[in-house]
C-alpha positions as CSV (number, residue, x, y, z in Angstrom):
1,M,-26.3,45.0,31.2
2,A,-28.7,43.2,29.2
3,G,-27.3,42.7,25.8
4,E,-23.7,42.4,27.0
5,C,-22.4,39.3,27.3
6,K,-20.3,39.0,30.6
7,C,-17.7,37.0,29.6
8,L,-15.5,37.8,26.5
9,S,-16.0,40.1,23.8
10,S,-17.2,39.0,20.3
11,P,-14.4,37.8,18.2
12,Q,-14.5,39.8,14.8
13,P,-14.5,37.7,11.9
14,S,-10.8,39.2,10.7
15,D,-9.4,37.7,14.2
16,W,-10.2,34.3,14.3
17,V,-10.3,31.3,11.8
18,K,-13.0,28.5,11.5
19,G,-11.7,25.0,11.9
20,K,-13.3,21.5,10.7
21,I,-16.8,20.7,11.6
22,I,-17.0,18.6,14.6
23,G,-20.4,18.4,15.2
24,S,-24.2,19.2,13.3
25,G,-27.5,19.5,14.6
26,S,-31.0,20.4,13.6
27,F,-30.2,24.1,14.4
28,G,-26.9,23.5,12.0
29,A,-23.2,23.2,12.1
30,V,-20.7,23.3,14.9
31,H,-17.1,24.3,14.1
32,L,-14.2,24.3,16.2
33,A,-12.4,28.0,15.8
34,M,-9.2,29.5,17.0
35,D,-8.8,33.0,17.9
36,K,-5.3,34.5,15.8
37,A,-4.2,36.6,18.2
38,T,-4.1,34.2,21.3
39,G,-4.3,31.0,19.4
40,S,-7.2,29.9,22.1
41,L,-9.8,27.8,20.8
42,F,-13.7,28.0,20.8
43,V,-16.6,27.0,19.1
44,I,-19.0,28.5,17.0
45,K,-22.7,27.3,16.6
46,S,-23.6,28.0,13.2
47,A,-27.5,27.8,12.1
48,E,-28.7,26.7,9.0
49,S,-32.3,27.0,9.1
50,E,-35.1,29.4,10.9
51,A,-35.5,27.2,13.1
52,G,-31.9,26.9,14.2
53,L,-31.8,30.8,13.7
54,L,-34.8,30.8,16.3
55,S,-32.6,28.5,18.9
56,L,-29.7,29.9,18.7
57,E,-31.1,33.8,19.0
58,N,-32.7,32.2,22.2
59,E,-29.6,30.7,23.6
60,S,-27.9,34.2,23.3
61,E,-30.3,35.8,24.8
62,I,-30.5,33.8,27.8
63,L,-26.6,33.5,27.8
64,E,-25.8,36.9,27.9
65,D,-26.9,38.0,31.4
66,L,-25.5,34.6,33.1
67,D,-22.2,34.6,34.8
68,S,-21.4,31.4,36.6
69,P,-18.9,28.7,37.0
70,F,-21.6,26.2,36.4
71,I,-22.7,27.6,33.1
72,I,-21.4,27.2,29.6
73,K,-20.1,30.9,28.4
74,C,-21.3,32.9,25.3
75,I,-18.3,34.8,24.1
76,G,-20.3,36.5,21.5
77,K,-22.0,36.4,18.2
78,H,-21.9,37.4,14.4
79,V,-24.7,38.1,12.2
80,S,-24.3,38.8,8.5
81,R,-26.6,38.7,5.7
82,E,-26.5,37.7,2.4
83,A,-27.2,39.0,-0.9
84,T,-30.3,37.0,-1.0
85,G,-31.4,38.9,2.6
86,E,-31.0,35.7,4.4
87,R,-29.4,36.0,8.2
88,N,-26.1,34.2,8.8
89,Y,-26.1,33.5,12.6
90,N,-22.7,32.4,14.7
91,L,-22.7,31.7,18.1
92,F,-19.2,31.9,19.8
93,M,-19.2,29.4,22.6
94,E,-16.5,28.6,25.1
95,Y,-15.0,25.3,24.3
96,M,-14.7,22.7,26.6
97,A,-12.2,19.8,25.8
98,G,-13.8,17.3,28.0
99,G,-16.9,17.0,25.7
100,S,-20.1,16.0,27.5
101,L,-21.1,13.7,29.7
102,A,-22.8,11.2,27.3
103,D,-18.7,11.2,25.8
104,V,-17.3,10.9,29.2
105,A,-19.4,7.7,30.1
106,E,-19.0,6.2,26.7
107,N,-15.1,6.6,26.9
108,F,-15.3,4.8,30.5
109,G,-17.2,1.6,29.5
110,G,-20.6,3.2,29.0
111,A,-21.5,4.0,32.4
112,L,-20.2,6.0,35.3
113,D,-19.0,5.1,39.0
114,E,-21.7,6.3,41.6
115,K,-19.0,8.4,43.4
116,V,-18.4,10.4,40.1
117,I,-21.9,10.9,39.5
118,V,-22.2,12.3,43.3
119,L,-19.5,14.8,42.2
120,Y,-21.1,15.6,38.8
121,T,-24.6,15.8,40.4
122,R,-23.5,18.1,42.9
123,E,-21.9,20.6,40.5
124,I,-25.1,19.9,37.9
125,L,-27.3,21.0,41.0
126,Q,-25.0,24.3,41.6
127,G,-25.7,25.2,38.0
128,L,-29.5,24.3,38.3
129,K,-29.6,26.7,41.7
130,Y,-27.9,29.8,40.1
131,L,-30.3,29.2,36.7
132,H,-33.8,29.1,39.1
133,K,-32.6,31.9,41.0
134,S,-32.3,33.5,37.5
135,G,-35.6,32.6,36.6
136,I,-34.9,30.4,33.9
137,V,-35.6,26.6,33.5
138,H,-32.9,25.0,31.3
139,S,-35.6,22.6,29.8
140,D,-33.3,20.4,27.8
141,L,-31.1,18.5,30.8
142,K,-29.5,15.5,29.6
143,C,-25.9,14.2,29.2
144,R,-25.3,15.7,26.1
145,N,-25.7,18.9,27.4
146,V,-23.4,19.0,30.6
147,L,-20.2,19.5,29.5
148,L,-16.9,18.6,31.2
149,G,-13.6,20.7,31.4
150,S,-9.9,19.7,31.4
151,L,-9.9,19.7,34.9
152,G,-13.1,17.8,35.9
153,N,-15.1,20.6,36.4
154,I,-19.2,20.8,35.3
155,K,-20.9,23.3,33.0
156,L,-24.3,23.0,31.4
157,A,-24.5,24.0,28.0
158,D,-27.4,24.3,24.9
159,F,-29.8,26.8,26.0
160,G,-31.7,26.9,22.7
161,C,-35.1,25.2,24.6
162,A,-34.4,27.7,27.9
163,K,-37.3,29.7,29.0
164,R,-37.3,32.8,31.5
165,L,-40.1,32.4,33.9
166,I,-39.8,35.6,36.3
167,G,-42.0,38.1,35.4
168,L,-45.0,35.6,34.2
169,K,-47.8,34.9,36.2
170,N,-46.8,32.6,39.0
171,D,-43.6,32.1,38.0
172,K,-44.7,29.5,35.4
173,V,-45.2,29.4,31.8
174,T,-48.3,28.0,30.1
175,L,-48.9,27.4,26.5
176,Q,-50.9,30.6,26.4
177,S,-47.8,32.4,27.1
178,C,-45.1,30.9,26.1
179,R,-45.3,28.6,22.7
180,G,-43.0,26.6,21.8
181,I,-41.6,24.9,24.7
182,G,-39.0,22.2,23.8
183,G,-36.7,19.6,24.9
184,T,-35.7,16.1,24.5
185,P,-39.0,13.7,25.2
186,L,-37.3,11.2,26.8
187,W,-36.1,13.4,29.5
188,M,-39.0,15.9,29.5
189,A,-41.2,15.6,32.7
190,P,-45.0,14.4,32.4
191,E,-46.5,17.5,33.2
192,V,-44.6,19.4,30.0
193,L,-45.4,16.5,27.7
194,R,-49.6,17.1,28.7
195,N,-48.8,20.6,27.9
196,E,-49.5,21.5,31.4
197,G,-46.8,24.5,31.8
198,L,-43.5,24.9,32.5
199,E,-42.0,25.3,36.2
200,F,-38.5,24.5,37.9
201,A,-39.6,21.5,39.0
202,A,-39.5,20.1,35.0
203,D,-35.6,20.7,35.4
204,I,-35.5,18.5,38.5
205,W,-37.1,15.5,36.7
206,S,-34.9,15.8,33.9
207,L,-32.0,15.8,36.3
208,G,-33.3,12.4,37.7
209,C,-33.4,11.2,34.3
210,T,-30.0,12.4,33.4
211,I,-28.4,10.7,36.7
212,I,-30.0,7.6,35.1
213,E,-28.3,7.7,31.9
214,M,-25.0,8.5,33.9
215,A,-25.4,5.4,35.4
216,T,-26.5,3.1,32.9
217,G,-24.8,4.7,29.8
218,R,-28.3,4.4,28.4
219,P,-31.5,6.9,28.1
220,P,-34.3,6.6,30.6
221,W,-37.2,4.7,29.0
222,D,-34.5,3.2,27.3
223,G,-37.0,-0.2,26.5
224,D,-39.6,2.6,24.9
225,I,-37.5,4.6,21.9
226,S,-38.7,2.1,19.4
227,N,-42.3,3.4,19.8
228,P,-42.2,7.2,20.1
229,M,-46.0,7.7,20.3
230,A,-46.5,5.1,23.1
231,A,-43.5,6.3,24.8
232,F,-44.9,9.8,24.5
233,L,-48.1,8.5,26.3
234,K,-46.0,6.6,28.7
235,I,-44.2,9.1,30.2
236,A,-47.2,11.4,29.8
237,C,-50.0,9.6,31.2
238,S,-49.2,6.4,33.4
239,N,-47.7,6.1,37.0
240,E,-44.5,4.7,35.5
241,L,-41.1,5.5,36.2
242,P,-37.9,5.2,34.4
243,E,-36.1,2.0,35.1
244,F,-33.5,2.7,38.3
245,P,-30.1,1.3,38.3
246,A,-30.2,-1.7,40.7
247,H,-26.9,-1.4,41.9
248,F,-27.0,2.2,43.1
249,S,-26.5,2.6,46.9
250,Q,-30.1,3.4,48.9
251,E,-29.1,6.9,49.4
252,G,-29.2,7.3,45.4
253,L,-32.4,5.3,44.9
254,D,-33.9,8.0,47.5
255,F,-32.3,10.5,45.3
256,L,-34.1,9.6,42.7
257,Q,-37.4,8.9,44.0
258,K,-37.0,12.7,45.2
259,C,-36.5,13.6,41.6
260,L,-38.5,11.3,39.8
261,E,-41.9,12.3,41.5
262,R,-44.6,12.5,38.9
263,N,-46.5,15.7,41.2
264,P,-43.9,18.4,40.3
265,G,-45.7,20.1,43.5
266,K,-43.9,17.1,45.7
267,R,-40.6,17.3,43.8
268,Y,-37.7,18.2,45.4
269,T,-36.3,21.2,45.0
270,V,-32.8,22.3,44.2
271,E,-31.4,23.4,47.6
272,K,-33.5,19.9,49.3
273,L,-31.4,17.7,46.8
274,L,-28.4,19.6,47.7
275,D,-29.1,19.0,51.2
276,H,-30.1,15.1,50.3
277,P,-27.9,12.2,52.0
278,F,-26.5,11.3,48.6
279,I,-24.9,14.6,47.8
280,S,-24.1,15.9,51.2
281,G,-23.1,12.5,52.8
282,K,-25.5,12.3,55.2
283,K,-26.3,9.2,56.5
284,L,-30.1,8.4,55.2
285,K,-32.4,7.8,57.9
286,T,-33.3,4.1,57.6
287,R,-37.2,3.4,56.9
288,D,-39.0,0.1,57.6
289,S,-38.8,-2.3,54.8
290,R,-42.6,-1.5,53.6
291,E,-41.3,2.1,52.8
292,Q,-38.3,1.1,51.3
293,G,-40.2,-1.0,48.8
294,A,-42.2,1.7,47.4
295,H,-38.8,1.8,45.0
296,S,-40.4,-0.8,43.1
297,P,-38.7,-4.1,41.9
298,A,-40.3,-3.3,38.5
299,S,-38.5,0.1,38.2
300,V,-35.2,-0.8,38.8
301,L,-32.8,-2.1,35.8
302,A,-31.1,-5.5,36.7
303,L,-27.4,-4.9,36.9
304,G,-26.8,-7.5,33.7
305,M,-29.1,-5.4,31.7
306,Y,-26.5,-2.6,30.7
307,E,-24.0,-3.9,29.4
308,N,-22.5,-1.7,26.4
309,D,-25.3,-2.9,23.5
310,W,-27.0,0.4,23.4
311,D,-27.5,0.8,19.4
312,N,-24.6,3.4,18.6
313,S,-25.3,3.4,14.8
314,P,-23.1,5.5,12.2
315,S,-26.0,7.1,10.9
316,D,-26.5,9.1,14.2
317,P,-24.9,12.4,14.0
318,V,-24.3,13.1,17.5
319,D,-22.6,9.6,17.8
320,C,-20.2,10.5,14.9
321,N,-19.2,13.6,16.6
322,R,-18.6,12.8,19.8
323,S,-16.8,15.4,21.1
324,I,-19.3,18.0,20.2
325,P,-20.3,19.3,23.1
326,F,-23.7,20.5,22.3
327,S,-27.2,19.4,21.6
328,T,-28.6,18.3,18.6
329,T,-32.2,19.1,19.5
330,F,-34.7,21.6,18.6
331,C,-37.9,20.3,19.9
332,H,-41.6,21.8,19.8
333,L,-44.1,20.0,21.9
334,E,-47.6,21.7,21.3
335,N,-51.1,20.6,21.6
336,N,-50.8,17.4,19.6
337,V,-48.6,15.7,21.4
338,S,-50.6,12.4,21.8
339,Q,-51.8,12.4,18.4
340,N,-50.2,10.6,16.1
341,D,-51.0,12.6,13.0
342,G,-48.5,14.8,11.6
343,T,-45.8,13.9,13.8
344,N,-42.5,13.1,12.7
345,A,-40.2,11.4,14.9
346,E,-36.5,11.1,14.1
347,S,-34.6,8.4,15.6
348,S,-31.4,10.2,15.4
349,D,-29.3,10.1,19.0
350,N,-31.4,7.1,20.1
351,W,-34.9,9.2,19.8
352,I,-34.0,12.9,20.0
353,T,-35.8,15.1,17.9
354,V,-39.3,15.5,17.6
355,R,-41.5,17.9,15.9
356,T,-45.2,18.4,15.6
357,S,-46.7,19.9,12.5
């Protein structure tokens, strides 16, 4: 039933104790919490701004109808009001002991083995399959928003930017019908940055970017993060692709090509990707050298370029709280995305938060 969380009952304030802050983001703070009756751990996301409150409200509304082993569970929420009239919004979430895939990659040398990437990608696809069948676009898929359980299971998290598409014309969100389409720019599909609307295919592009992130330990478009506006234009308007990992198998490179197709209508669906040899283990059909060359050497990252020299400065709020399983992004890109005036690009988590004013 809509409005009721399909996991656990909302913990009452007297039933739990809030622990230390384990992370923070543009929405507010994240605390570890404990259920007094059972000793079980969970996570509390607390809004500290109006934008953060809207993000958590959206996440709660999206998650309340979802029930999948590949989607983070919402335990409940608690809303209170100060004497000043200001609302306090707390969202209770399942705790994932393994942290995010970004944490995992860093803990194991900065990049993941291709065999592990295949395992994780298969479960990410299962999560996306469930979301898309439910009419939902995640809109902010990246390693920081994919969580790992203690048994190695994967769950998609952080639905602050997610959107429901069912009920809208042609199952497509346009800026006229859904303002505030958000995400993390370096992972966003070109058509989304061009304000052409939102479709399920946008998640597929982000998946390709996430695989590159897993394989290299770096964000996609890593060489462009020093100039956010130039990166905006490059992603949105050029014919270029992010650099592919050179050490990937033929199947892996072909899979990335299917995800990172600039024409969203030609991008593979979740179902097709699940049947791709990279995931299914089937042998990839051989192609002539000219077609194989379509991957373009210019789009392949030299193996020696992904050593662990990515800037992880202490000033990075996410970098200082690697165990936090939630994103720090709440990004709204509106019609002036291609204009430099009035744009504030913050370099937290290597160019994560972008707001237009």
